[in-house]
C-alpha positions in Angstrom: -28.9 14.4 -6.7 -30.5 17.2 -4.2 -28.7 20.1 -4.0 -29.8 20.4 -0.2 -28.8 16.6 0.2 -25.8 17.0 -2.0 -24.5 20.1 0.5 -25.0 18.1 3.5 -23.0 15.2 2.2 -19.8 17.5 1.3 -20.0 19.0 4.8 -20.5 15.2 6.3 -16.8 14.8 5.2 -15.5 18.4 5.4 -13.6 20.3 8.4 -12.3 17.3 9.9 -8.8 16.8 12.2 -8.4 12.7 12.5 -7.7 10.6 14.9 -4.5 9.7 16.3 -1.2 7.4 15.1 -1.7 4.9 17.8 -5.7 4.3 16.9 -5.1 4.2 13.2 -2.1 1.2 13.5 -4.9 -0.4 16.2 -8.2 -0.4 13.6 -6.0 -1.7 10.4 -2.3 -2.6 11.2 -3.2 -5.1 14.2 -6.4 -6.0 13.0 -4.8 -6.6 9.7 -2.3 -9.0 10.9 -4.5 -10.9 13.5 -6.9 -11.8 10.5 -4.0 -12.6 8.2 -2.5 -15.0 11.4 -5.8 -16.6 12.4 -5.9 -17.4 8.2 -2.3 -18.6 8.0 -3.0 -21.0 11.5 -6.3 -22.5 9.5 -3.9 -22.8 6.2 -1.0 -24.3 8.2 -2.5 -26.0 11.3 -6.3 -27.3 9.8 -6.5 -27.4 6.3 -4.2 -26.2 3.3 -7.4 -25.4 1.3 -9.7 -22.5 3.1 -13.2 -22.3 1.6 -13.8 -18.7 0.0 -16.5 -17.8 2.3 -14.7 -18.8 5.5 -11.4 -16.8 3.9 -13.8 -13.5 3.6 -15.0 -14.1 7.3 -11.1 -14.1 8.4 -9.5 -11.8 5.9 -12.1 -9.4 4.8 -14.9 -9.0 7.6 -12.5 -8.2 10.5 -11.5 -5.0 8.3 -14.6 -3.7 7.9 -15.8 -4.5 11.5 -12.3 -2.5 12.5 -13.3 1.1 10.8 -17.2 0.4 12.0 -18.5 -1.0 14.5 -15.3 -1.6 16.8 -13.7 1.5 15.6 -14.0 3.4 18.6 -13.0 0.6 20.6 -11.1 -1.9 18.7 -9.7 -3.9 22.1 -12.9 -6.9 21.8 -12.1 -7.2 18.1 -8.5 -7.4 18.4 -9.1 -10.3 21.3 -11.4 -11.9 19.3 -8.8 -12.8 16.9 -6.0 -12.8 19.2 -7.3 -15.9 20.7 -7.7 -18.6 18.0 -4.4 -16.6 16.7 -2.4 -18.1 19.8 -4.1 -21.2 19.7 -3.9 -22.2 16.0 0.1 -21.2 16.5 0.4 -23.5 18.9 -1.5 -26.4 17.8 1.2 -28.6 15.7 1.6 -27.8 11.8 -0.1 -30.5 9.3 3.4 -30.7 7.6 6.6 -29.5 9.8 9.3 -30.3 7.0 7.7 -27.8 4.9 5.4 -25.0 4.2 2.5 -25.0 1.7 3.4 -25.6 -1.9 2.4 -23.2 -4.6 -0.3 -24.2 -7.5 2.0 -22.7 -9.9 6.1 -23.8 -10.6 8.7 -22.0 -9.2 11.1 -20.3 -11.7 14.3 -21.6 -12.9 17.3 -20.5 -11.0 18.1 -18.6 -14.5 15.0 -17.2 -14.7 14.7 -13.0 -14.8 11.1 -13.8 -12.9 11.1 -12.4 -9.3 10.3 -15.2 -7.0 6.6 -14.8 -5.8 6.5 -13.2 -2.6 3.2 -13.8 -0.3 3.8 -11.1 1.9 3.7 -8.2 -0.6 0.7 -9.8 -2.1 -0.8 -9.9 0.9 0.0 -5.8 1.8 -1.2 -4.8 -1.5 -4.5 -6.7 -1.2 -5.3 -5.7 2.4 -4.2 -2.0 1.8 -6.8 -2.4 -1.1 -9.4 -3.8 0.7 -9.6 -1.2 3.4 -9.5 1.4 1.0 -12.5 -0.1 -1.1 -14.3 -0.7 2.0 -13.6 2.8 3.4 -14.6 4.9 0.3 -17.9 3.4 1.0 -18.3 3.5 4.5 -17.5 6.9 5.0 -20.7 8.0 3.7 -22.5 6.0 6.7 -22.3 7.4 10.2 -20.9 4.1 11.4 -17.6 5.1 10.1 -16.2 7.3 13.0 -15.5 10.9 11.4 -12.1 11.1 12.7 -11.2 8.2 10.4 -12.4 10.0 7.6 -9.8 12.2 5.1 -8.3 15.5 7.1 -8.8 18.9 5.7 -6.0 19.9 6.4 -3.4 18.6 9.4 -3.5 15.1 11.0 -4.0 11.6 10.7 -7.0 9.6 9.6 -7.1 6.2 8.4 -8.5 7.5 4.9 -5.2 9.8 4.8 -2.9 7.0 5.4 -4.3 4.7 2.7 -3.9 7.2 -0.1 -0.2 7.1 1.2 -0.4 3.0 0.7 -1.4 3.5 -3.0 1.0 5.3 -3.9 3.9 3.5 -2.2 2.3 0.4 -3.4 3.3 1.6 -6.7 6.6 2.3 -6.1 7.1 -0.7 -4.6 6.2 -2.7 -7.9 7.7 -0.1 -10.3 11.1 -1.9 -8.9 10.4 -4.7 -11.3 11.8 -3.3 -14.7 14.6 -1.8 -12.6 15.7 -5.5 -11.5 15.0 -7.6 -14.3 17.5 -5.1 -16.2 20.1 -3.0 -14.6 20.7 -1.4 -17.4 17.1 -0.1 -17.9 18.2 3.2 -16.1 20.7 4.5 -18.4 18.4 3.5 -21.6 17.4 6.5 -23.6 14.6 8.4 -21.8 12.3 8.8 -24.6 11.3 4.9 -25.2 11.0 4.6 -21.4 8.5 7.9 -21.3 6.4 6.4 -24.0 6.3 2.8 -22.6 5.1 4.5 -19.3 2.7 6.4 -20.6 0.9 3.5 -22.5 0.8 1.6 -19.3 -1.1 4.8 -17.4 -3.3 5.4 -20.4 -6.3 3.4 -18.9 -5.5 5.1 -15.4 -5.6 8.4 -17.1 -8.7 7.4 -18.7 -10.3 6.8 -15.2 -9.0 10.1 -14.5 -10.9 11.9 -17.4 -14.0 9.6 -17.2 -14.2 10.2 -13.1 -14.8 13.6 -13.5 -16.9 13.7 -16.5 -19.4 11.5 -14.3 -19.0 13.6 -11.1 -20.1 16.9 -13.2 -22.4 15.5 -15.2 -24.4 13.8 -12.2 -24.1 16.4 -9.7 -22.3 14.1 -7.3 -21.3 15.0 -4.0 -17.5 15.9 -4.3 -14.6 17.5 -1.9 -12.6 20.6 -3.7 -10.2 20.8 -1.3 -9.0 17.2 -1.7 -6.9 17.5 -4.9 -9.2 20.6 -6.7 -11.8 21.1 -9.0 -10.8 19.1 -12.0 -8.0 16.7 -10.5 -8.4 13.4 -8.7 -6.3 10.3 -7.7 -6.3 8.8 -10.7 -4.1 11.5 -12.7 -1.8 11.6 -9.9 -1.1 8.1 -10.0 -1.0 8.2 -13.9 1.6 10.9 -13.6 4.0 9.6 -11.0 5.6 6.8 -13.2 6.3 9.0 -16.0 8.5 11.6 -13.6 10.2 8.8 -12.2 11.5 8.0 -15.3 13.1 11.7 -15.6 14.9 11.0 -12.1 16.6 7.4 -13.6 20.2 9.2 -14.1 19.7 10.0 -10.2 18.5 6.7 -9.1 21.6 5.2 -10.8 24.0 6.8 -9.0 22.4 7.8 -5.9 20.6 5.9 -2.8 17.0 5.6 -3.5 15.9 6.4 0.0 17.8 9.5 0.2 16.8 10.5 -3.0 13.4 9.8 -1.7 13.8 12.0 1.3 15.4 14.7 -0.7 12.6 15.3 -2.7 10.5 15.2 0.0 12.8 17.7 1.8 12.4 20.2 -1.6 8.4 20.0 -1.5 8.6 21.1 2.5 11.3 24.0 1.2 8.8 25.4 -1.2 5.7 24.8 1.1 7.5 26.5 3.9 10.4 28.8 2.1 8.3 29.3 -1.5 5.1 30.2 0.1 3.4 27.2 -1.4 1.5 26.4 1.4 0.1 29.9 1.8 -0.9 29.6 -1.5 -2.4 25.9 -1.4 -4.6 27.0 1.4 -5.6 30.6 0.7 -5.2 31.5 -2.8 -8.6 32.0 -5.2 -9.7 29.5 -7.1 -9.1 31.6 -10.5 -7.7 29.7 -13.2 -6.9 26.1 -14.3 -3.8 25.4 -12.0 -5.4 27.5 -9.0 -8.9 25.3 -9.3 -6.5 22.4 -9.1 -3.5 23.6 -6.8 -4.2 20.8 -4.1 -3.2 18.0 -6.9 -1.0 20.0 -8.8 0.9 21.2 -5.8 1.0 17.9 -3.8 2.6 16.1 -6.7 6.2 16.1 -5.6 5.6 14.9 -2.6 3.6 11.9 -3.7 6.6 11.2 -5.9 9.0 11.4 -3.1 6.3 8.9 -1.3 6.5 7.0 -4.6 10.5 7.2 -4.6 10.4 5.7 -1.1 8.1 2.6 -2.0 10.5 1.9 -5.1 13.4 2.0 -2.7 11.7 -0.8 -0.3 10.7 -2.7 -3.8 14.7 -2.9 -4.7 14.9 -4.4 -0.9 11.9 -6.8 -0.7 11.5 -8.0 -4.1 15.1 -9.6 -5.4 15.9 -12.8 -3.5 18.9 -10.5 -1.0 17.8 -7.1 0.5 21.2 -6.7 -1.0 20.6 -7.5 -4.5 20.1 -4.1 -5.9 23.1 -2.9 -4.1 25.6 -5.2 -5.1 23.9 -5.0 -9.1 24.5 -1.1 -8.9 28.2 -1.4 -7.8 29.4 -4.2 -10.0 28.1 -1.8 -12.9 30.1 1.2 -11.2 27.1 3.6 -11.3 27.0 3.3 -7.6 29.6 3.6 -4.7 28.7 1.8 -1.8 30.8 0.1 1.5 30.3 -3.7 1.2 28.1 -4.6 4.1 28.4 -8.1 6.1 26.0 -9.6 3.7 27.5 -8.1 0.6 31.4 -9.3 0.4 30.3 -12.2 -1.8 31.2 -10.6 -5.1 28.7 -13.5 -6.6 25.1 -11.5 -7.3 22.4 -13.9 -6.9 20.0 -14.4 -9.8 16.4 -12.4 -9.3 14.4 -16.4 -9.1 16.7 -18.2 -6.5 15.5 -19.1 -3.4 14.5 -16.0 -1.1 16.1 -14.7 2.2 13.7 -13.3 4.0 15.2 -13.4 7.4 17.5 -11.0 5.9 14.8 -9.1 4.4 13.0 -8.5 7.2 16.0 -7.7 9.4 16.7 -4.9 7.0 13.1 -3.9 6.4 13.2 -3.6 10.2 16.0 -0.8 10.2 13.9 1.2 8.1 10.8 0.8 10.0 12.8 2.4 12.7 14.1 4.9 10.7 11.0 6.5 9.3 9.2 6.2 12.7 12.0 8.0 13.8 11.8 10.7 11.3 7.7 11.2 11.5 7.9 11.5 15.1 11.0 14.0 15.0 9.5 16.3 11.6 6.5 16.0 14.0 7.8 17.6 17.5 9.9 20.2 15.7 6.7 20.7 13.7 8.9 20.1 10.3 5.9 20.4 8.5 3.7 22.5 10.0 1.0 21.9 12.3 1.0 18.3 11.7 0.9 15.7 8.8 -1.2 16.9 5.8 -2.0 14.8 3.1 -3.3 17.8 1.1 0.0 18.9 0.9 1.8 15.8 1.2 4.5 17.2 3.6 8.0 15.8 5.2 5.4 14.8 8.4 2.9 12.8 6.0 6.0 11.2 3.6 7.5 9.8 6.7 4.1 8.5 8.0 3.5 6.6 4.7 6.8 5.2 4.6 6.6 4.3 8.3 3.4 2.5 8.6 3.6 0.7 5.1 6.9 -0.6 6.0 5.5 -1.5 9.5 2.8 -3.5 7.1 5.1 -4.9 5.2 7.5 -6.2 8.1 4.7 -7.7 10.1 3.5 -9.9 7.0 6.9 -11.0 6.5 7.0 -12.0 10.1 3.9 -13.8 10.0 5.2 -15.7 7.0 8.3 -16.5 8.7 6.2 -17.7 11.6 3.7 -19.5 10.6 5.4 -21.0 7.7 9.2 -21.6 9.3 12.0 -22.8 6.7 13.2 -25.7 8.9 16.9 -25.8 9.7 19.4 -28.7 9.2 22.8 -29.2 10.7 26.0 -30.0 7.8 27.2 -33.5 9.1 30.6 -32.5 8.4 30.3 -28.6 10.4 28.2 -27.8 13.7 27.3 -24.7 11.6 23.6 -24.9 11.0 22.3 -24.3 7.2 18.7 -23.8 5.9 17.5 -25.8 3.0 15.8 -23.5 0.6 12.4 -22.2 1.5 9.6 -23.9 -0.8 7.6 -21.5 -2.9 4.0 -20.5 -0.8 1.6 -18.4 -1.8 -0.7 -15.8 0.0 -4.1 -16.7 0.7 -6.6 -17.4 -2.5 -8.2 -14.8 -2.0 -6.1 -12.1 -1.2 -4.1 -13.3 -4.4 -7.6 -12.6 -6.5 -7.7 -9.3 -5.2 -4.4 -8.4 -6.0 -4.4 -10.1 -9.3 -7.3 -7.2 -10.6 -7.1 -4.5 -8.3 -7.0 -1.8 -10.5 -10.5 -3.1 -11.8 -12.0 -4.0 -8.5 -11.1 -0.4 -7.6 -13.0 1.0 -10.5 -16.0 -1.0 -9.6 -15.8 -0.6 -6.0 -16.1 3.8 -7.2 -18.8 2.4 -9.4 -20.8 0.7 -6.9 -20.0 3.3 -4.3 -21.5 6.5 -6.6 -24.7 3.8 -7.7 -25.0 3.5 -3.4 -25.2 6.8 -2.7 -27.6 8.0 -5.6 -30.0 5.1 -4.2 -29.9 5.5 -0.1 -29.5 8.3 1.8 -26.3 7.0 3.7 -25.8 10.1 5.8 -29.6 9.4 7.3 -28.8 5.4 7.9 -29.2 3.2 10.6 -26.0 1.2 11.6 -27.8 -2.1 11.3 -28.6 -0.9 7.8 -25.1 0.3 7.1 -23.6 -2.6 7.8 -26.0 -4.7 5.8 -25.3 -2.1 2.8 -21.2 -2.7 3.7 -21.1 -6.4 3.7 -22.9 -6.9 1.0 -20.8 -4.6 -1.1 -17.6 -5.9 0.2 -19.2 -9.5 -0.8 -19.8 -8.4 -4.1 -16.1 -7.1 -4.8 -14.4 -10.0 -3.4 -17.1 -12.2 -5.3 -15.6 -10.7 -8.5 -12.1 -11.2 -7.6 -12.6 -14.8 -6.9 -14.7 -15.4 -10.4 -11.8 -14.0 -12.2 -8.7 -14.8 -10.0 -7.4 -17.1 -12.5 -7.6 -13.9 -15.5 -6.1 -10.2 -15.6 -9.3 -8.2 -16.4 -7.0 -4.8 -17.4 -3.2 -5.3 -18.9 -1.5 -2.5 -17.7 
């Protein structure tokens, strides 16, 4: 790549200060919720099998439009999605007795498998798609600069996307703990070896990315992670670090542990001088060359732990499942809440209590938003949230954003696919029969199934497009044509391999 053009490209994504929280929520969360609402309306009111091309137009197209054409004025896009969503909701459902059935059999009550959770699948797939779209869109002028990663302080779409990846990783990390409560007290070394083996492909991807970037003179933003460090290395390190905290996880609240780690990170930044080190230290040695990646690791661990806490809440059939199993093992002291009086712990494969889960998730969402605005108002993390240092405000913002996203998908599932209630013939109490097993939109299922492969493919395609096209100077029409084709290719690959996992971790 031409040296002058490389310098211009690096300047194009440098020195930015971000947007506002409301703007980011509007173009990402609100647009995503409405697109899923439209798809759910089509699926529940018109046809259970939405054609892939139509599904792409409903679920992927609005995400791309929200961060490009309508980024500066999302109201028209929101209105264009809101009207059909309301119209479809008001239409009588095709079948009012039960939600759409799953193509896969439900696990037996005695199974240790976790029941399908469409809201989580939708969340992970939509967050991945937004990230995939943004990593190429940011190279075009049609993508507003305020949505690109902030240099030091500020909030942006791409900044929260990074945190969402870590948060989602934490959620799925709850599976071994839920399936085997004794996993936390098992010997550490075998667990570390097992986790390291699973993360080896991610480490390899990180090393290969470094080699390719350095070998091809590809533009890089050094202040993101450092000279050699990249996000793949961070993702690979976090599950290993989590294992070292298992003795604590078995004894204290996961949410408070995550907050404690975030506070330690902030203390190191403010009192320990790490903020000045990250911002001003010369890059003379291996550590200082990668100071952003190394010094942000503890902050990302706190986000991972908050994701893990959320996973123990939403993955089991009941939000109190993990607390109850831990209390029965005698490893955590916690007061029983109203829904915890029954000492019988449900099995993982039992029907979900999504209404209870949504209610508790709502409480955590309020907590994290309040914590974010308090920390921001009193500048507890510095000038503002900082992805570069993963300060306290950034941790709370990521937790608030992602729990809001999950809550929204839970609510949409409950609204469009409600479980019909009936009254007991012997009492006036309303009873709710077991909710039928349902799946997320098939296209999002396909994206979620091979998420890592698609993310790698997106990185390769982004590099190839940037070598073939001077994206900085592309017209809006040309940019949208390229971005639409790119999104179509990624989703076509996902759909083609929807029945097979390409990379096993």
